C-alpha positions as a LaTeX table, in Angstrom:
\begin{tabular}{lrrr}
\hline
Residue & $x$ (\AA) & $y$ (\AA) & $z$ (\AA) \\
\hline
Met1 & 28.75 & 78.04 & 51.37 \\
Pro2 & 27.16 & 81.49 & 50.12 \\
Val3 & 26.16 & 84.21 & 53.53 \\
Arg4 & 22.67 & 84.26 & 53.86 \\
Arg5 & 21.70 & 87.82 & 56.10 \\
Phe6 & 18.52 & 87.60 & 58.04 \\
Gly7 & 18.10 & 90.08 & 60.99 \\
Asp8 & 18.79 & 93.67 & 60.10 \\
Ile9 & 22.17 & 94.44 & 58.81 \\
Gly10 & 22.21 & 98.29 & 60.08 \\
Lys11 & 21.26 & 97.48 & 63.64 \\
Ala12 & 24.29 & 94.66 & 64.10 \\
Asn13 & 26.69 & 97.42 & 61.98 \\
Lys14 & 25.34 & 100.33 & 65.15 \\
Val15 & 26.00 & 97.98 & 67.36 \\
Phe16 & 29.71 & 97.04 & 66.39 \\
Glu17 & 30.58 & 100.60 & 65.46 \\
Asn18 & 29.99 & 101.86 & 68.83 \\
Leu19 & 30.94 & 98.26 & 71.03 \\
Ser20 & 34.36 & 100.10 & 71.14 \\
Gln21 & 33.61 & 102.94 & 72.30 \\
Asn22 & 31.04 & 102.13 & 74.33 \\
Leu23 & 33.72 & 99.94 & 76.46 \\
Ile24 & 36.89 & 102.49 & 76.45 \\
Lys25 & 33.80 & 104.89 & 78.40 \\
Ala26 & 32.53 & 102.06 & 80.55 \\
Glu27 & 36.46 & 100.61 & 81.17 \\
Lys28 & 37.50 & 104.27 & 82.48 \\
Asn29 & 34.58 & 104.97 & 83.89 \\
Ile30 & 35.07 & 101.56 & 86.23 \\
Leu31 & 38.73 & 102.70 & 86.69 \\
Ala32 & 38.26 & 106.33 & 87.89 \\
Lys33 & 35.78 & 104.19 & 91.06 \\
Val34 & 38.53 & 101.96 & 91.55 \\
Ala35 & 40.25 & 104.51 & 92.29 \\
Ser36 & 38.25 & 106.77 & 93.55 \\
Lys37 & 37.52 & 104.05 & 96.25 \\
Ala38 & 41.24 & 103.40 & 96.84 \\
Glu39 & 42.23 & 106.88 & 97.46 \\
Gln40 & 38.65 & 107.44 & 100.05 \\
Leu41 & 40.70 & 104.08 & 101.91 \\
Ala42 & 43.26 & 105.69 & 102.07 \\
Val43 & 42.85 & 108.94 & 103.63 \\
Asp44 & 40.32 & 107.02 & 105.61 \\
Arg45 & 43.17 & 105.24 & 106.76 \\
Ile46 & 45.24 & 107.67 & 108.21 \\
Lys47 & 42.62 & 109.37 & 109.29 \\
Ser48 & 41.46 & 105.95 & 111.23 \\
Gln49 & 44.92 & 105.30 & 113.31 \\
Pro50 & 45.11 & 101.78 & 112.80 \\
Ser51 & 46.03 & 100.01 & 116.34 \\
Glu52 & 48.91 & 98.73 & 115.04 \\
Trp53 & 51.12 & 101.97 & 113.97 \\
Lys54 & 52.96 & 102.44 & 116.62 \\
Arg55 & 52.77 & 105.45 & 118.21 \\
Leu56 & 54.23 & 108.86 & 119.00 \\
Ser57 & 57.22 & 108.90 & 121.16 \\
Pro58 & 56.64 & 111.53 & 123.74 \\
Ala59 & 60.13 & 113.48 & 122.30 \\
Tyr60 & 59.21 & 114.19 & 119.03 \\
Leu61 & 55.22 & 114.52 & 119.58 \\
Lys62 & 57.14 & 118.09 & 121.34 \\
Arg63 & 58.95 & 118.35 & 118.27 \\
Lys64 & 56.04 & 117.90 & 116.55 \\
Leu65 & 53.63 & 119.81 & 118.66 \\
Gly66 & 56.28 & 122.81 & 118.26 \\
Gly67 & 58.04 & 122.64 & 121.04 \\
Ser68 & 54.80 & 122.02 & 123.31 \\
Trp69 & 52.58 & 119.56 & 123.88 \\
Gly70 & 49.83 & 121.81 & 122.09 \\
Arg71 & 49.88 & 124.56 & 124.98 \\
Ile72 & 45.91 & 124.76 & 126.61 \\
Arg73 & 45.19 & 128.23 & 127.81 \\
Lys74 & 44.19 & 129.07 & 130.59 \\
Asp75 & 40.34 & 129.68 & 128.66 \\
Gly76 & 40.65 & 125.85 & 127.89 \\
Lys77 & 41.08 & 126.28 & 124.24 \\
Arg78 & 44.96 & 125.29 & 122.28 \\
Asp79 & 47.17 & 128.86 & 121.76 \\
Arg80 & 46.74 & 129.63 & 118.05 \\
Arg81 & 50.13 & 128.51 & 117.53 \\
Tyr82 & 49.87 & 125.01 & 117.64 \\
Lys83 & 45.90 & 125.68 & 115.05 \\
Asn84 & 47.55 & 123.66 & 112.80 \\
Lys85 & 49.60 & 120.85 & 114.31 \\
Ser86 & 47.40 & 117.52 & 114.97 \\
Glu87 & 49.06 & 114.87 & 117.31 \\
Lys88 & 48.00 & 112.35 & 115.40 \\
Ile89 & 50.33 & 110.18 & 113.70 \\
Leu90 & 50.97 & 111.13 & 109.59 \\
Ile91 & 49.17 & 114.12 & 109.95 \\
Ala92 & 51.30 & 116.49 & 110.83 \\
Ser93 & 49.32 & 119.02 & 109.03 \\
Ser94 & 46.74 & 118.42 & 105.95 \\
Thr95 & 49.31 & 118.12 & 103.72 \\
Tyr96 & 49.41 & 114.34 & 103.06 \\
Ile97 & 45.30 & 114.08 & 103.19 \\
Asn98 & 44.90 & 116.54 & 100.95 \\
Ser99 & 47.39 & 115.91 & 98.58 \\
Ile100 & 46.84 & 111.77 & 97.42 \\
Thr101 & 44.36 & 112.26 & 94.73 \\
Ser102 & 43.03 & 109.54 & 92.39 \\
Asn103 & 43.24 & 109.26 & 87.99 \\
Val104 & 43.04 & 107.68 & 85.25 \\
Ser105 & 45.47 & 107.51 & 82.36 \\
Asn106 & 44.31 & 108.17 & 78.10 \\
Ser107 & 46.52 & 104.50 & 78.60 \\
Leu108 & 43.50 & 103.16 & 81.16 \\
Val109 & 45.61 & 102.99 & 84.05 \\
Ala110 & 44.17 & 104.21 & 87.28 \\
Tyr111 & 46.48 & 105.70 & 90.03 \\
Ala112 & 46.30 & 106.36 & 93.77 \\
Gly113 & 48.71 & 107.82 & 95.92 \\
Val114 & 50.48 & 111.24 & 95.69 \\
Pro115 & 51.44 & 113.73 & 93.16 \\
Lys116 & 55.86 & 113.59 & 93.05 \\
Asn117 & 55.29 & 117.44 & 92.86 \\
Ala118 & 52.96 & 116.94 & 95.75 \\
Lys119 & 55.42 & 119.11 & 99.21 \\
Tyr120 & 55.00 & 120.76 & 102.70 \\
Asp121 & 55.63 & 124.44 & 103.40 \\
Asn122 & 59.12 & 123.51 & 103.81 \\
Gly123 & 59.97 & 121.98 & 101.03 \\
Glu124 & 59.14 & 118.37 & 101.55 \\
Ser125 & 58.77 & 115.39 & 99.04 \\
Val126 & 55.01 & 114.47 & 100.10 \\
Ala127 & 55.48 & 110.92 & 98.60 \\
Lys128 & 59.06 & 110.84 & 99.83 \\
Ile129 & 58.00 & 110.67 & 103.18 \\
Ala130 & 54.13 & 109.06 & 103.01 \\
Ala131 & 57.01 & 106.12 & 101.25 \\
Val132 & 59.26 & 106.53 & 104.47 \\
His133 & 56.20 & 105.58 & 106.64 \\
Glu134 & 55.03 & 103.02 & 104.22 \\
Tyr135 & 58.27 & 101.00 & 104.48 \\
Gly136 & 59.61 & 102.54 & 107.89 \\
Ser137 & 63.23 & 103.66 & 108.63 \\
Thr138 & 65.66 & 102.32 & 110.70 \\
Lys139 & 68.37 & 104.96 & 109.46 \\
Lys140 & 65.80 & 107.01 & 111.04 \\
Asn141 & 63.94 & 105.36 & 113.56 \\
Ile142 & 61.00 & 105.40 & 111.75 \\
Pro143 & 58.62 & 102.09 & 111.87 \\
Ala144 & 56.63 & 101.65 & 109.63 \\
Arg145 & 53.26 & 102.66 & 109.49 \\
Pro146 & 51.74 & 101.34 & 105.74 \\
Val147 & 48.83 & 102.59 & 103.90 \\
Trp148 & 48.33 & 102.03 & 100.76 \\
Met149 & 49.48 & 97.68 & 100.89 \\
Pro150 & 46.60 & 97.37 & 103.07 \\
Val151 & 44.49 & 99.88 & 100.84 \\
Lys152 & 45.74 & 97.85 & 98.09 \\
Asn153 & 44.54 & 94.58 & 99.21 \\
Gln154 & 41.15 & 96.56 & 99.48 \\
Val155 & 40.83 & 97.63 & 96.47 \\
Arg156 & 41.19 & 93.56 & 94.67 \\
Thr157 & 39.15 & 93.00 & 97.06 \\
Tyr158 & 36.28 & 95.70 & 96.14 \\
Ile159 & 36.68 & 94.51 & 92.61 \\
Leu160 & 36.41 & 91.37 & 93.65 \\
Thr161 & 32.88 & 91.58 & 95.37 \\
Ser162 & 31.82 & 94.98 & 93.59 \\
Ser163 & 28.27 & 94.03 & 91.09 \\
Glu164 & 28.87 & 97.23 & 90.65 \\
Ile165 & 32.20 & 96.47 & 87.35 \\
Pro166 & 30.06 & 93.67 & 86.26 \\
Lys167 & 27.56 & 95.90 & 85.87 \\
Glu168 & 28.90 & 98.58 & 83.91 \\
Met169 & 30.13 & 96.38 & 81.86 \\
Lys170 & 27.47 & 95.14 & 81.05 \\
Gly171 & 25.68 & 98.64 & 80.41 \\
Ala172 & 28.87 & 99.08 & 78.14 \\
Leu173 & 27.95 & 96.48 & 75.92 \\
Leu174 & 23.91 & 97.37 & 75.56 \\
Arg175 & 24.29 & 100.84 & 75.18 \\
Gly176 & 25.06 & 100.16 & 71.61 \\
Ile177 & 21.54 & 98.08 & 71.71 \\
Lys178 & 18.24 & 101.02 & 70.95 \\
\hline
\end{tabular}
């Protein structure tokens, strides 16, 4: 049975020629959006100080602020020596929040988190401290203050409910047709 061609075969070839590249580009864009969303959700979670997180003990808070309660001067301003310290949970400085990042690898895998090489000023690994706080440590009497598991669940919901994701994939398919 002979194959009969109809329509503009040149247009059809162009669609299929660029289809793979367009789909990969669309997938990278979608993954970058999802990773960026996870990054922002993590930062927002730390800044919001969820009510289910156990509060810092007075003794730890005193150590965290450099042996002071963040001394207030007579003029009502905080002592400069404690300028960069925060009373908030997971925010001794801004190092953890500033270390949170996202990217998409060449193998089309999205990442959001803290790079393994991120360090605090004292040389301690930010990722290690983040992991201790995520799961807690009975040995060091640190309660779990999860950031990443709730973010993972929020990202899953975002993926399932976002109208942008299917639209982006449709766009990849349509770019080859002009």
